[in-house]
N, C-alpha and C positions, 0 to 999 in steps of 0.2 A: 139380632139381639135376643129374640125369644129362645134361641138355642142355648145361649149363655145362661139365661134364667133357668132353663130346665137342667143344665149341668150343675148350677149352683144348688138347685133343689135336690138333685141326686147326691151331691157331695154332703149336703146337710143331713139327708137321710142316712148316708153311710156313717157319718159321725154318731148319729143317734143309735145306729145298729151296733157300733163298736162299744158305746157306753152300756147298752143293754147286754151285750155279750159278756163284757167284763163283770157286770153285776150278777149275771146268772152263771158265769164260768162256762159259757158255751161258745162254739165257733160263731163268728159274725155272719157266716153264710146264710143261716136260717133267717136272720134279721134283715140281711140285704134283700132276700126274696120277699119277705113280709113287707118291707118298706115299699118295694115296687108295686106289690099287689094293693096295698092300702092307699098309697099316694095316687094311683091311677083311679081308684074308686072315689077318692075325694076330689078329683079333678085337678090335682096339683101337677100331675104328669099326664101326657097324652097316651092313649092306648096304642097309637101308632107312632113310634119314635121317628124323629127327623133323620135325614141322611147324616147330619153331623153327629148326633147321638149314637146312631148305629155304627158310624165309623169309629168313634171312641170306644164303643162297646166291643167291636171286633178287635181293636188294638188291645183292649184290656185282656181278653182271653188269650190272645197271642203272647202277651207279656207274662201272664200268669204261667202259662205252660212253658215258656222259655225259662223263667226263673226256677220252676220245678226241675226241668231238665238240667239246668246249670248246677243244681245241687246234687245231681246223680252222676255216676260215672258210666261210660259206655261199656266197660268190662262187666260191671254188675248187671247192667241191662241185658246184655247178650247172654250171660250165664243164666239169667232168669228165664229167658225165652224157652230154654230146654225143659224147664219145669212148669211152664205156664200154658202149654198147649191144651192140656186137659181142662184147666180152669176156663180158658177161652172157649173151648168147644162146648163143654157141658154147662158152663155159666151162661152161654147164649141159648143153648138148646132148651134149658129149663124154662126161662121166661117166655120163649117163643111158644112152647107147647101150652103153657098156662094162658097166655093172652089169646092164642088161637082158639083154645077150647072154650074160654069164657065168651069170646065174640061169637063163636059158632052156636053156642047155647042160646044166647039172647037174640041174635039177629039172623042166624042161619044163612049167611051169605059168604061164600068161599073167598071172594075177593076181599071183602071187609075183614074177614078173619085173618087172611094172609097179611094184609097191611098192618093190622093190629099186632100180629106176631113180629113182623119186621121192626115196627116202631119200638118194641120192647126188648130188642136184642142188644143194642149198643149201650154200654155203660157211659155215664157222664163223668169221665175221668177227672175233669177239671174240678168239679164239685167235690169229688172224693179226695183228691190230692190236697186241696186247700183245707178240707176238713181234717185230714190227717196232719197237715202242717200245724193247724191250730192246736192239735193235741201233742205236738212234738214227735210225731210218728212218720213224718214224710220221708225219712231216710232209712226206714226199716225195711226188712225183707218183704213184709206184707205190702208196703207201698210199691215196691218194685214189681212184685208179682201182679198186683192189680193193674199197674200201668202197662206192663207188657201184655197182659191178657186183654185189656181194653183196646190196645192198638191192634191186636190180632182180630178182635171182634169188629172193630171199625172197618178193617179191610174186608172181612166177610160180609158185613152189612152193606157196604158200598157196592160190592160185587152183586149181591142179591137184588138190591134196589135198582141198580143199573139194568138188570136183566128182567126182573119181574114187572116193574111198572110199564115199560113199553109193551110187554105181552098183554097186560090187563087192559091198557088203554087203546090198543089197536088190534087189528086182525093179523098182524105180522107174527108168524110162528117163532117159537124159541130157537135161537141160534147159539150154538156152542161158541162161535167166534166172538160173540159179545162178551161172554164170561171170560174167555181166554184173554181178550184185549184188556179187560179191567185188571186181571191178575198180572198180566205182563207189565202194565203201567205201575202197579204196586211194587213189583220186584225192581223195576227200573228206578223208581224213586228212592227206595231204600239203598240200592246199590250206589246211586249217585251221591247220596248223603254220606255213605260209608267211604267212598273215594275221596270226598272233600276232607273228611276227618282223618283219613289214613295217609293221604298223599300231599294235600295242600297246606293244611294247618300246621303240622309239625315242622320243626327246624330241620334243615338238610334235605337234600333231594331224595325223593322216594318214588317208587313205581316208574311210570313213563316220564315223570318230571326230571329224571336223571339226565336226560338229553339236553336240558336247559342249564347251562353252566352257571349263570348268574341268578336267574329267577329261581332256580331249583334250590338255592341255599336260603331263600327267604321263607318266613313262616308267620304264623299269627303273633308270635312274640315280638317280631320286628314291627308289625302293624300296631300292636297295642302300646309300644314304646314311643310311637310318633307323638311329637309335641309334649314330651315328658309325661305321657300317659294321661294327660288331661282330657283327651278325647276317647278314652278307652270305652266308656259306657256308650257313647254315641256309636262307635264301631260295632259293639256287641249288639245293640238294638237294631242297627242296620242289617247285620248278619241274621238276626232272628226274623225280622220282617221279610228279608229276601227268601229265607227258607220256607216261611209261611206261605208266601206267594207261590213259590215253586211247588209246595205241597198242594195248593189249591189247583194249580194248572194240571197236576197229575190226578186230580179228582178227590183229594183228601180234604178234610176240614183243615184250615190253616193252622189250627192249634197243634196238630200232629207234626207238621213241619217245624214249628217253633220249638216243640219239645225236643225233637231230634237235634235241632241247632244247639240247644243248651247241652245236650248229651255228649256231643262230639268235642266240646270245649274242655280243656284240661287245665288244672291249677298250675301246671308248669309253664303255661304261656304268660303268666303274670309275674310282676315283681314280688319277691317273697318278703321284702321288708314291709314294715307297717307304713301306713299313709297312702297318699294318692297313687293309684296304679296297682296296689296290692290286691290279691285275690279277695280277701275279706272285705276290704273297702269297696271294691267293685260289686261284690255280691250284696253288700248292705244297700248300696244305691239302687241296684236292680230290684231287690226285694221291696224297697220302699216305693219305687215307681209302680211295680206290679201289684202289690198287695194293699197299698195304702190309698193311692189316689187315682189310678187308672183302672185296675182290676175290679174294684167295687162297682164301677159303672156297668160292667157286663152283668153282674148278678142282679143289680137293681133293675136294669132293663129287662132281664129275663123275667123278673117278677111282674113287670108291667104286662107281659104277654099272657099271664095267667088270669084271664077274665072270664067270668061265668055268668050265664043267665040263671039267677038263683032259683027260679021256678023250674027250669029244666034240670038243674042240678039236683034239686029235691026229688023230682020225679025219677031221676036216674040213680038214686042212692043204692039200690040193689046191684046194678051193673057196676057202679064205681067201687063199691065195697068188694064185690067178687073179683074184679080185675086187680084192684090194689092188693088184696090179701093173697090172691092166687099168684101173681107175679112175685110178690115179696117172699112167699114161702118157697116157691120153686127156685127163685134166684139164690136165696140163702142156702137151701139144701143142695142144689146142683153144684154151685160154685164151692161150697164148703166141703162137700164130699170129694169133689175133684181135687181140691187143694190138699186134702188129707191123704188120698190114695194115689194120686198121680204127681202131686207136687211135693210130697214128703213133709208137709207142714204138720205141726201138732194141732190138737183140737181147738185150743183158744185162737191160734193164728188162722186156722181154717174158717172159723166162724167170723172172725174179723174181716177176712177176705169176702165172705158172703155179704156182710153188712156193707163193705166198701163198694160193692158192685151194684147196689140198689139204685143209684141215681140215674136219672134219664133227662138229658137236656139237648145238647147240640144236634146230634144225628137224629134223635127222636123227633125233634121239631122240624128237621129237614124232611123227614119222611112224611110227617103230618102236613107240611106245607105242600109237598108234591101231590099227596093223595087227596087232600081236602080242598086246598085253594086252587091248585093248578088243574087238577083232573077230575075233581068231584067224585072220587071213588068212595070216600067215607061219607056216611050219613052224618047229620048234625049230632045225633045221639052218640054215635061211635066216636066222633071227634071230641065231644065234650067229656065223654068217659075217659078217653086217653089223656086229655089235658089234665083232668082232675087226678088221674092216676099218677101222672108225672109229678104233679105238685106234691102229693102225699109221699111218693117215693123219694123225692128230693129232700123233703123235710126230714125223712127218716134217717138219711145218711149221717149227718152230724150228730143226731140224737143217739142213734145206736152205737156209733163209734165212741162217743163220750161215755155212754153207760158201760160198754164192754171193755173199755181201756184198762181199768184195774184188774179185771180177770186176765186180760192178755198179758199185762206186765208181770203178773204173778207167775205166769206159766213160762216166762223166758228163762 
């Protein structure tokens, strides 16, 4: 029963966040995070969520990323990859250098500095995409470039964490095989999702399925028409969760698998007429589930994780300020310049990409959990500094996007 009480508290806070967001014309993400932080300090929510709330939170981020991928097309995404390699590389290198340098200056420990750098490399794409969606920019070229760059960064971050942490925590020497295994799993995962989208979902036999005379003629359109399309949303959510689970098994955050699941779905699989089963009707329902009543649980729960010892935070203000400002500046400059000179974006779009890549959430917290909770690599001071930095960086994403939006639109 207590789990239901906590869920009701989270939903109540989410409604307050929406009201505050509309009153201030801001994205509700900031207020979702603030609600979680404030409610846990007031004792209305626990600092450690129950298994039930964590499960709903995990489902929330999966559905958010699926809904975002559902609104994008695979063709646009793949075309964007060719222009996003520079943003991904330099957009990760900049904050890594900044975080490593700040940590080395204050604590002088190579391992702590390395973990700080790794924690600051991966962009919290879910926070950025929902912030862009709130501003009506989620289907723009900027959003696609940020998403593809973030996916590439996630691959690199996962590979580095998989290799670096075992080296730090044991006497086992570095093995190239470990890195190659991680990269092979990444390639296999994307290839598998591509085959599903190219061979299984479309109507008509494709690829090796041509040898199946009857099954080869079936496709996603047939599945979605089952029961008069009344169960289309259920089938799509099942597909999203299945791809999320598959992504997790390959070593990715489940949100990456869910995004790719939405990406490979096409409007042609749905009834084009209005009403039940149409693409617009299905997308409206998916958006409502993802952004209105399940997705906010993820962000409020994320806010509850941001807990600080006020005395320690005050004593660490120089470190927090240096880390936050350093990562912010290096992220904006490195990603912005890369977007300008390797991605062919104009100045306003390049700066927007820099702002959009400021967030730090899922993978950053995974790295922190591994380094601080599981292996005690980070000191309490370093951990608190990184947590505070993540908080300020996450707050800056919707704020900077909202402020820069008029400049960006004028330059289109």
